N, C-alpha and C positions, 0 to 999 in steps of 0.2 A: 794448562801452564804448569800445574804441579806434575802430571805424567811426564811432560817434557823435560822437567827438572830431574825426575827419577832417571829417565832414560840416559840424559846427558851425563849424570853422575856415574851411573853403571858403565857407559861406554869408556868414560875416562878412567875409571878404576880398571877395567878390563885391559885398556891400551897400556896402562902403566905397567901391569903385570907382564905383558909381552915385551916391552921395552927393557924392564928390570932383567927378566929372564934371558932376553936377547944379549944384554950386555954381560950376563953372567957365563953364558956358554960360547960367546963369540970367540972364534979362534980355537975352541976346544971341542973337538967333534965328540958326539955322543958315542957311548960304547957301541962297538960294531956288534951286528947279530951274530957273527961267527964267534965272537968272544964269549957270548951266552948261550951257544948252541947246546950246551949240556945242561943248562938250567931248566927245571921243569916249570910248568905253567904255575903250580903251586909248590912252594919250597918244601912243605911238610904239613901235616896236620896242624892247624893253628886256629886261633880264634880271637875275639875280643869281647869285652863287657863294658857297657856304658852305664853311668848313673847321671841323669841330666835333670835340669831344672830351668825354667823360664816363663815366658809369657808369649801369647799370640793374641793380638787384638784384645788386651786387657784381661785374657783369661789365663790364669796360671796352669802351668803344665808341668808335671814331675812324673819321673818314671825311669826304667831300666830298659836297655836293648842289648842284643848279642848276636854274635855270628859264629859259625863253626865251618871252616873251609877244608876241603879234601882234595888231594891230587888224584886225578884219574888218569894213570898213565904218565907219560912225559908232557904232552901238549895240552891236556884238558883239566879242568878243575870244576868242582861243584861246591856251592856256598848255600847254607841255610840261614835264614835270618828269623829273629824273633823279638817282640817287643810287649811290654806292659807299661801303660802309663795311666795316670788320672788327670783329666783336665776336661774343661767346658761342662763340668757337672756330671761326667759320666766316666766309667772305667773303658780303656781302650786296649784291645788285643790286636797284635800285628804278627804277621808271618811273611816269609818271602823265600825266593830261591833264584840262584844264578847258575847257569851252565855256560862254560866259556872255554875258549882257547886263548892262550896268552904267550907271547915271547917277551920276558922280562926285559929285554933290551929295546923293544920296538913298541908293543902295545898289546891291547885286549880287545876281543871281539866276542859277544855272548848274547845270550837270551836272559831276561830277568823278568819276574813277576812277584807282585806282593799285594797284600790286603791289609787295611786297618778296620777294625769292626767294633761297634759299641751298640748300645741301646738306641742310640740317635742317628748313626749314619754308617754306611759301609762304603769304602772307598777301595777299588780294586784297579791294579795296574798291570800290564804286561806289554813287553816290547823288547826292543834291541838296544844294547848298550855297547859303548866303545871308548877306548883310551888311546892316545899317542904319547909315547914318552921321549923326551929329550933330556940332555943332561941334567938340567935344573928346572925343568919345565913340563908340565903335563896338560894336555887339553883332552876333554872327553864330553860324552853326552849320552843321552837316552831319548828315544822317541817310540811312542807305542799308544795302545788303547787305554783309556780310562773310564770306568764305570762308577758313578757316584749316586748313591741312592740315601736319601735322607728322610727322617720323620719329624723334622722341625722346620720352621720357616726357612726358606732357601732364598738365597741372593738371586737364583737363576730361574725361579718359578714361584707362582703365587699360591700354590697349594701343597699340601703335605703329602707324604708317600710318593714323592716324585722320584723318578729315576732318569738319569740323564747320561748319555755317552758323548765322550769328548776325546781329542787327541791331547795327549800329554807330551811335553818336550822339555828337555833340560840340556843346557850347554855350560860348561864350566872350564875354567883355567886356573891352575895352581903353580905357584913358583916356590922353590926351595932355596931360600937365601943361604941357609946351611941345611945339612941333610936331616936335621931334627926339628925343623920348623917348616910348615907349609902355610902359604897365605893364598886364599882363593877368592874368585869372584865368579858368580853364576847368575844365569838367566833361567826362569821357569815359565813355561806357559801352561796354564791349568784352567779349566772352565771358561776358555776363551779370555783369560785375564793374564797380565804380565806381573812377574815377580822378579826382585833383585836382591841377591843375597852376597854378603861378604863374610868370609870365615877365616878363622886362625886356629891352628893345632900345633901344640908344642910338646914333644917328647921330653920329659924331664930327665935329670940324671938318674933318678930311680928306675931301675930296669922294667921296661914295659909299661910305665905309667906316663899317660899324656893328659894335657889339659886342653879343652877346646871351647870356641864360642862361635855362634853364628848370628848375625844380625841381618834383618832384611826389611824392605819396603816393597809395596806393591799397588796395583789398582784398588779401587774402593777403599782407600785409607788402610790398607793392610800394613801391619807392623808385626815384627817377629824378633825376639832376642831369646836364644837358647844356648846355655853352656853347661859344661860338666866335666866329669873325669873319665877317662878311657883307659882300661887295663888290657894290654895285649898279651896273648899267650902264644908261644911258639918260637923260642930262640931269642937270642940277643941280636937285634938288627936296629939300623937307623930307622927313623919314621919314613923316609922316602923308600927304603927297601921293603918295608912292611906294606906300604900302598902298592907297590909294584910286584912283589913276589909271595905275598900271602892273600890277604882277603880283599876283594872289592868293597866298596863302600855299600852299607846296608841300604836297601831300597826303602825300608821303613824309616830311617833317619833321613834320607836324602829328601823324601816327599812328605814327611810327617808334619813338618811346619805348615806347609801350604794346604794341607788337608782342612785345616780350620778355616780357610778362606771360602770353602764351599758353603758355609752356613752364614746366614744373616738374615735380617728381617727387612722384605722389600718395602719401599716407600717409607721407611723410618730412618731416624738418624743413628740408630744402633750400629756400630761399626761391623762389618762382616766378621764372622768368626764368634760374635757373641750370641751364644745358644738362647733361645727362647722356646721352651718345650711346649708342645702342643698335647693336651691330654686326648687319648684316643677316646 
């Protein structure tokens, strides 16, 4: 019954975004491809830097993440991601990369990979990502391979040093009521479990400075709340233009919260994500 409630709530939120966005651009066509034919996949060298704090299943998490995006000719772009965080009683290091083609008036298609590593777990993803752009509405997703290797008690196995292969999937929708505000809803499937996340990002009147927060629920009593400050580098743009003309979302921050769901103590009441270290 709890899972049904989670699913119903997420579907309702997703549908609301679609309806709001539909009413926002009904009768107002999206910018034509021809109108943006001269715009490159990446407007110029740009990047962003995050500082975040939050909790995943009662474990506090804090850290910083960043990206650098580069144009590769007119139609292609390259982005590098990085992350350092402390949570679940361990330091976490992240890396990632994106190679993509994009028309800023229509959408993005590319390859993405990334990894989160600590003394307790390794979480590696590689797959295909894509986005479709409408006037005030974006839909997108990721699907690919996920290898999760942990040295602590795992939700998905009864022994340590377990290594498991999964399919990872993500689907999201975002609406821009105004060009400096994005409201999003997303579904993720990892480790054979479902996760539902609502997010908000607002670019303040201070040039390049945005505030954001993501809250989520999922299977096995998963809970997440993470927020912070994001500083954009690379010209004076609206938030919507930064999302469509500069850097794609970091794979580390996209999947970083649900990485904690891969850890838990089987057969106990400890919420998944609560690390119980096993001495070698």
